C-alpha positions, 0 to 999 in steps of 0.5 A, spaced: 503 511 510 500 508 504 498 502 505 502 496 501 500 494 494 496 487 492 500 483 488 497 480 483 501 473 481 503 473 473 500 466 470 506 461 469 508 457 463 503 452 461 507 445 458 502 441 455 502 434 454 495 431 450 493 429 444 489 436 443 492 439 436 498 445 438 493 450 435 488 449 441 494 449 446 497 455 442 490 459 443 489 456 450 496 459 452 495 466 450 491 472 447 485 475 449 480 472 454 475 470 450 479 467 445 482 463 451 477 460 453 474 457 447 480 454 446 481 452 453 474 449 452 476 445 447 481 441 450 477 441 457 471 438 454 475 433 448 476 426 450 482 422 451 486 428 455 490 426 461 488 429 468 495 434 467 493 436 461 486 438 463 488 441 468 493 446 464 486 448 461 483 449 466 488 453 470 489 457 463 481 458 462 480 459 470 486 465 469 482 467 463 476 468 467 479 471 473 481 476 467 474 478 466 472 479 473 469 473 473 471 470 480 465 464 480 467 461 474 475 462 476 474 459 482 471 453 480 476 452 474 481 453 478 479 448 484 478 443 479 485 443 476 488 442 484 483 436 484 485 434 478 492 435 478 494 437 486 502 436 484 502 442 479 503 448 484 500 453 478 494 451 480 494 453 487 499 459 485 493 461 480 488 460 486 492 464 491 492 470 487 485 469 485 483 469 493 488 475 494 484 480 490 478 477 493 481 479 499 481 472 502 487 472 505 487 465 509 485 462 503 490 465 499 495 463 504 494 457 504 494 456 497 500 459 497 503 453 501 501 448 497 505 452 492 511 452 496 510 445 498 510 443 491 516 447 489 520 450 496 524 455 491 518 458 488 520 466 489 514 469 486 510 465 491 514 466 497 514 474 495 507 473 495 505 470 501 510 474 506 506 480 502 499 476 504 502 475 512 504 482 512 497 485 511 496 480 517 501 484 520 504 477 522 511 481 520 516 475 523 513 470 518 513 474 513 521 477 513 522 469 513 518 469 507 522 475 503 529 472 506 528 465 503 525 469 496 532 472 496 536 467 498 534 464 492 534 470 488 538 476 492 536 481 485 529 480 486 527 487 486 520 487 489 522 482 495 527 487 496 522 493 496 517 488 500 521 487 506 524 494 506 517 496 507 516 491 512 522 493 516 519 499 516 513 497 519 517 495 525 520 501 525 527 498 523 528 504 519 535 503 517 534 496 514 529 498 511 532 504 508 538 499 505 533 494 502 530 500 498 537 502 496 537 495 494 531 495 490 531 502 486 538 501 485 535 495 481 529 498 478 529 506 478 522 506 476 519 503 483 515 508 486 513 505 492 521 504 494 522 512 493 516 513 497 517 508 502 524 510 503 522 517 503 518 515 510 524 511 513 529 517 512 523 522 515 523 517 521 530 518 522 530 526 520 533 526 515 529 530 511 533 533 505 533 526 503 526 524 504 525 531 499 529 528 494 526 521 495 519 525 493 521 528 489 523 523 484 517 520 487 513 525 484 516 525 478 515 517 477 507 519 479 506 527 478 500 529 483 501 523 488 497 526 493 501 521 498 507 523 496 505 532 495 503 531 503 510 527 505 514 532 502 510 538 505 511 535 512 518 534 510 518 541 508 514 543 515 519 539 519 525 544 516 521 550 517 521 552 509 513 553 511 512 556 504 515 550 501 510 545 506 504 550 504 505 549 497 506 542 497 499 542 501 496 546 497 498 541 491 494 536 495 488 540 497 487 542 489 487 535 487 483 533 493 479 538 495 475 534 501 482 531 504 481 531 511 489 530 512 491 536 507 487 541 510 490 539 517 496 540 514 496 546 511 492 549 515 497 548 521 502 551 517 499 557 516 498 556 523 505 557 524 506 562 519 501 566 524 497 566 518 491 565 523 485 566 518 488 561 513 489 557 519 482 557 521 478 557 514 482 550 513 481 547 520 474 548 520 473 544 514 478 539 516 474 538 523 467 538 519 470 532 516 473 528 520 471 530 528 476 525 531 483 529 530 485 532 537 490 535 534 486 539 528 482 542 535 489 544 538 491 548 533 485 551 531 485 553 538 492 556 538 491 560 532 483 562 536 488 565 541 493 568 538 487 572 534 485 574 542 479 569 541 480 566 548 472 563 548 473 559 542 480 557 544 477 554 550 473 551 547 477 548 542 482 546 547 476 542 551 474 538 546 481 536 543 481 534 551 476 530 550 478 526 545 485 525 547 485 526 555 492 529 559 494 532 551 499 536 555 499 542 549 492 542 550 492 542 558 496 548 558 494 552 553 487 552 556 490 554 563 493 559 559 486 561 555 482 562 562 487 566 565 485 570 560 478 570 560 478 571 567 483 577 566 
């Protein structure tokens, strides 16, 4: 499954209280980043501005610097804002988002902690902290955050979808599907909810349901490789090899060097007794990723079907080096040895 998507929190509305001119505040609140920076700088540098108001301008300016991909300046402004007004959750929230985008999950969580301490009902901070915790595989803590967020806003589609994703990672497919059902009911354009529900249905061997969800995911994001591979796998499980090969071929066409797509198609060709195409795909998949024991196993089976027992034996040996005790490889190796001896 695809990894879960990083959250980029939106900047909360500003509520200034300062002697600065109204026009300065309007420009500092909204507009292109360069315009925001100029307007907010005039407020930050203005004499007589209180710490709370200056902190608000620094938060807006820091967010504009972040939008311009100038993280050092953004970090400086946001840190300064939290020092000037440690009671304003907006500064910590913007700071957490910046840390998250920089991949500093620990600091992001600490900043979200500050937001939630100041505003225990901050749904966006709870949802974002849950995502950060899930990225560290702290699943129980992530679920607790999503539960709290949904207590305050039961119709928060993102929290439902993210909780479903974590439940799926924990193997709780029934609960995951229930969350995805609610998320989709609130937002039928949430690609990720359809995609992850398809994975959960696949786990439960509801392959028809999985295909239907992959169809919706691909309608929202045409030519998405992960969804094509997922739908192909569902077709494959149902024995619809032509449909599986068609999906895998679309994926290979979009990403010719995708080892997983080549492996999947090669395996489908092998199951369809098209050994020449199977070997060609598995050859390339192995060149791209030589760590997949199953690629060697399936190529060995294709060689064996073609009567090439020496190559089959070599592939079984390699599969067993990568995955000692692999039952199919041990059985296949025994058969290949018997045929070579005879």
